[in-house]
N, C-alpha and C positions, 0 to 999 in steps of 0.2 A: 267618300265612302264611309258608311256608318260603322262597319265592323261590329255589328250588333251581336254576332255570334260570341264575341269575347265576354259578354255578360253571362254566358251559359257554358263556356268551354275554356279550359286552360290547356295549352299545348306545351310540350317540351320539344324544342327544335334543335337538331344537331348543328355543328359548325358548318356543315355543308347545306343546311337549309331543309333537311328532311325531318318530317314530324316523326319522332321516336316514341312518343307517348301522349296521351291526352286524358283529361278528366272532365266529365260532364257535371255541371252545377245547375240543377233545375230547382228553382224555389218552390216551396210547398204549394201555394195557390197559383200555379202557373196557368195562364190562359193564352194560347197562341194568338188569338185575335187581338186581345188587349196588349199583351207584352211584346209582340213582334209586329203585327200588321199596323197597329196604331202608332207605334214608335216610328216605323218607316213613313207612314202617312204624315206624321208631324214634321219630319225632316225633309221629305221629298214627296209632297202630295201628288204631283203629276207623274211620278215614276210608274212605268208600266208594270203591273202585277201579273197580268194575264193577256194573252192574245188568243182569241177564239176564231176558228174558221170551220165551216161545215162543208159537206160535199158539194153543195150548190154554189159555194164561193162566197157566201155571206160571211162578213167579218165583224168583229167587235174587239176593241181594246179597252181593258178595264184597268184603271189606275188604283194605287194603294188608297187614295182618298175615296174612290168609289167603294172599295171594299169596306173602309171604315164607316162610311155612311150607312151601308147596308147592315153591317155588324151592329151599329148603334141602334138601328131600327129593331133588330131581333132582340 
């Protein structure tokens, strides 16, 4: 598991495991596609990012790698 959220969040956890406080840390030039999607795609390229289904039953699975490729195109 990447635990990527730890790059952007600091938690205070009690002795019983309950989150009692947190602080967000978002860097100045933050870009969700580059900073999160691309990081997941690098570590787990085939990990499912989205499952789509319509009323007719058509289905598609999109991986983080697929999202990265399309993000890079944009």
